[in-house]
C-alpha positions in Angstrom: -56.4 -12.9 60.4 -54.2 -10.2 62.4 -55.7 -6.7 62.9 -55.5 -3.9 65.2 -58.4 -2.7 67.3 -57.6 1.0 67.6 -60.5 2.4 69.6 -61.6 -0.1 72.3 -62.5 1.4 76.4 -61.1 -1.9 77.8 -62.1 -0.8 81.3 -65.6 -1.5 80.6 -65.2 -5.0 79.1 -64.3 -8.5 80.8 -61.4 -10.5 80.7 -63.4 -12.9 78.5 -63.5 -10.2 76.0 -59.6 -9.9 75.7 -59.7 -13.7 75.2 -62.3 -13.4 72.3 -60.3 -10.1 71.0 -57.1 -12.7 70.9 -58.7 -15.8 69.3 -60.0 -13.5 66.8 -56.6 -12.1 65.5 -56.2 -9.3 67.8 -52.8 -8.4 68.5 -52.8 -4.7 69.8 -55.4 -2.3 70.9 -55.2 1.3 72.0 -57.6 2.7 74.7 -58.8 6.4 74.7 -59.8 8.2 77.8 -63.4 8.6 77.9 -66.4 8.9 80.1 -66.7 6.4 83.3 -70.3 6.1 82.9 -71.4 8.6 85.1 -69.5 12.1 85.7 -66.7 12.2 87.9 -66.5 14.8 91.1 -62.8 15.2 91.4 -59.3 15.2 89.4 -58.7 12.6 91.9 -61.0 10.4 90.0 -59.0 10.7 87.0 -55.7 10.3 88.4 -56.4 6.9 89.0 -58.6 6.2 85.7 -55.2 7.5 83.9 -53.3 4.8 86.0 -55.7 2.1 85.3 -55.4 2.5 81.4 -51.8 3.1 81.5 -50.6 0.7 84.3 -53.5 -1.9 84.7 -54.8 -2.4 81.4 -51.7 -3.1 79.9 -50.9 -6.2 82.2 -54.4 -7.4 81.3 -54.4 -7.7 77.9 -50.4 -8.7 77.8 -51.9 -12.2 79.3 -53.9 -12.9 76.2 -50.6 -11.3 74.1 -52.3 -8.4 73.0 -50.3 -4.9 73.2 -52.1 -2.4 74.8 -51.8 1.4 74.4 -53.7 4.4 75.6 -54.5 8.0 74.9 -55.2 10.9 77.8 -57.5 13.9 78.2 -60.6 14.8 79.9 -63.5 13.5 77.5 -66.1 15.9 76.2 -69.0 14.9 78.0 -67.1 16.1 81.0 -65.5 19.2 79.7 -68.6 21.3 80.9 -67.2 21.8 84.5 -64.1 24.0 82.9 -62.4 24.2 86.4 -62.3 20.5 86.8 -61.4 20.1 83.1 -58.2 22.1 83.6 -57.4 20.8 86.7 -57.5 17.2 85.1 -55.4 18.5 82.1 -52.6 19.3 84.7 -52.2 15.9 85.4 -51.6 14.8 81.6 -48.1 16.1 80.7 -46.2 13.8 83.2 -48.0 10.8 82.3 -47.2 11.3 78.5 -44.1 10.1 79.1 -45.3 6.8 79.9 -44.2 4.1 77.1 -47.6 3.3 76.2 -49.1 6.7 76.0 -50.0 7.4 72.2 -51.2 10.9 72.4 -54.0 13.0 73.6 -57.5 11.9 73.3 -60.3 11.0 72.7 -60.7 14.9 72.5 -63.7 16.9 70.8 -67.6 17.8 71.4 -70.6 15.9 72.8 -73.3 18.9 72.4 -70.8 21.4 70.8 -71.2 23.8 73.6 -68.7 26.9 74.2 -67.4 25.2 77.3 -66.7 22.1 75.1 -65.2 24.1 72.4 -62.6 26.0 74.8 -61.4 22.8 76.6 -61.3 21.5 73.1 -58.9 24.2 72.1 -57.1 23.5 75.1 -56.5 19.9 74.1 -55.2 21.3 71.0 -52.8 23.7 72.5 -51.3 21.0 74.8 -51.1 18.3 72.1 -49.2 20.9 69.7 -46.8 21.7 72.8 -45.7 18.4 73.5 -45.8 17.3 69.9 -48.5 14.7 70.4 -51.0 12.7 68.1 -54.5 13.1 68.5 -57.6 11.0 68.7 -60.9 12.9 68.3 -64.4 12.3 69.2 -67.3 13.7 67.1 -71.2 14.3 68.5 -73.9 11.8 67.5 -76.4 11.9 65.3 -77.8 15.4 64.4 -74.9 17.3 66.1 -72.2 15.6 64.1 -71.9 17.7 61.2 -71.8 20.9 63.1 -69.5 19.2 65.8 -66.8 17.8 63.2 -66.5 21.5 61.3 -66.3 23.0 64.3 -63.5 20.5 65.5 -61.6 20.9 62.0 -61.5 24.7 61.9 -60.6 24.4 65.8 -57.6 22.0 64.5 -56.9 23.9 61.7 -56.3 27.4 63.8 -53.5 25.4 65.1 -51.0 25.2 62.1 -48.5 23.5 63.6 -51.0 20.5 64.0 -50.1 18.1 61.0 -53.5 17.0 59.9 -51.6 13.4 59.2 -51.2 13.3 62.6 -54.8 13.7 63.7 -57.7 10.5 63.8 -61.2 12.3 63.3 -63.3 9.0 64.6 -67.0 8.3 64.2 -67.2 9.4 60.9 -70.5 8.7 59.0 -71.4 9.1 55.3 -71.9 12.8 55.7 -68.9 13.6 57.2 -66.2 11.2 56.2 -65.4 13.1 52.8 -65.3 16.8 55.1 -62.4 15.3 57.0 -60.7 13.4 54.3 -60.8 16.5 52.1 -58.7 18.2 55.0 -56.3 15.8 54.9 -57.0 14.7 58.4 -57.4 10.6 59.1 -61.0 9.2 59.2 -62.3 6.3 61.5 -65.4 4.4 61.0 -67.0 3.2 64.6 -68.9 -0.1 64.3 -71.8 -0.2 66.4 -75.1 -1.9 66.5 -77.9 0.7 66.9 -75.5 4.2 65.9 -72.9 5.5 64.1 -71.9 2.7 61.4 -73.3 -0.7 60.7 -70.8 -2.9 59.3 -72.3 -3.0 55.8 -72.3 0.9 55.6 -68.5 1.3 57.1 -67.8 -1.1 54.1 -69.9 1.1 51.4 -68.1 3.9 52.7 -64.1 1.9 52.2 -65.8 1.0 48.5 -66.6 4.7 47.7 -63.4 6.8 49.2 -60.8 3.8 49.4 -58.3 2.5 51.7 -56.1 5.5 52.2 -56.3 7.5 55.9 -58.9 5.2 56.9 -59.2 2.9 59.8 -62.3 0.6 61.7 -63.1 0.3 65.3 -65.5 -0.8 68.0 -65.0 1.9 70.1 -66.3 -1.1 72.5 -67.7 0.5 76.1 -70.2 0.3 78.8 -73.4 0.9 76.6 -74.5 -1.7 73.6 -71.1 -2.4 71.6 -69.1 -5.1 70.5 -65.6 -5.7 71.0 -65.6 -8.0 67.7 -66.9 -5.4 65.5 -63.9 -5.2 63.3 -63.7 -9.2 62.9 -67.3 -9.0 61.7 -66.4 -6.0 59.1 -63.3 -8.5 58.1 -66.0 -11.1 57.0 -68.1 -8.8 55.3 -65.4 -7.3 53.1 -64.1 -11.3 52.4 -67.9 -11.4 51.6 -67.5 -8.8 48.9 -64.3 -10.3 47.3 -62.0 -7.7 48.4 -58.8 -8.9 48.2 -56.4 -10.1 51.4 -54.1 -7.2 50.9 -57.0 -4.7 50.9 -58.3 -5.8 54.2 -54.9 -5.9 55.6 -54.6 -2.3 54.6 -57.9 -1.2 56.2 -57.6 -3.3 59.4 -53.8 -3.8 60.4 -51.4 -1.4 57.8 -53.4 1.8 58.6 -53.7 1.7 62.2 -50.0 0.8 62.6 -49.3 3.6 60.2 -51.2 6.0 62.1 -50.2 5.1 65.7 -46.3 4.5 64.7 -46.2 8.1 64.1 -46.0 8.2 68.1 -43.0 7.0 67.9 -44.2 4.5 71.0 -46.5 2.3 69.1 -44.3 -1.1 68.5 -45.8 -4.7 67.2 
């Protein structure tokens, strides 16, 4: 069945992965800016990376009839060097004009440090200035709850940022209610070893419903699976969920959220 992969780092994947995604029913995906597997030493590296995900990857995806969109930021793993971070952020405004750039992301926190929080707030201000959607990375494991609360508080401090235009990704059982209660969107990331397994994600859907929720693979350089969403579709079918319910989660919801950018067209 058709679906959207709303969070995939395709620069780290082979062309065969695009073919597999297409064969599984993926018709569109979005690629947030993130870590390159190593810390980059200059803004020039980010300049080339931004061009890669906004110019090169859409061409590669189109060969398999997949619409490719992207998000721009300096990710939290590389935000400790605040001088570099602000230099990288200065590259973003002119690239927001590109037709396939949906907004600012994936911003957020990694170790919940003071510098990361300062750069998170700077990204939020940038999104507010240019009226952009926001895609947020929340920390891993024991840092997730604290990082989620810090992130939501930072967002709430900007009344011009509307919660329905912000996706808080990588939610788990102990953070999803917090995110939804504050009016934000919640993203469930399906990972083999961390974040959410497919059964856990479907359990959360059964508890919290289908509103303001999406599922993604966030496939990258590590142990991850670009076909995680189709695996979740199979689990939803196994549990006898309706076609309409499944379509809402894997197609309609990401479409509804990303269409707010004014650029997402499929």
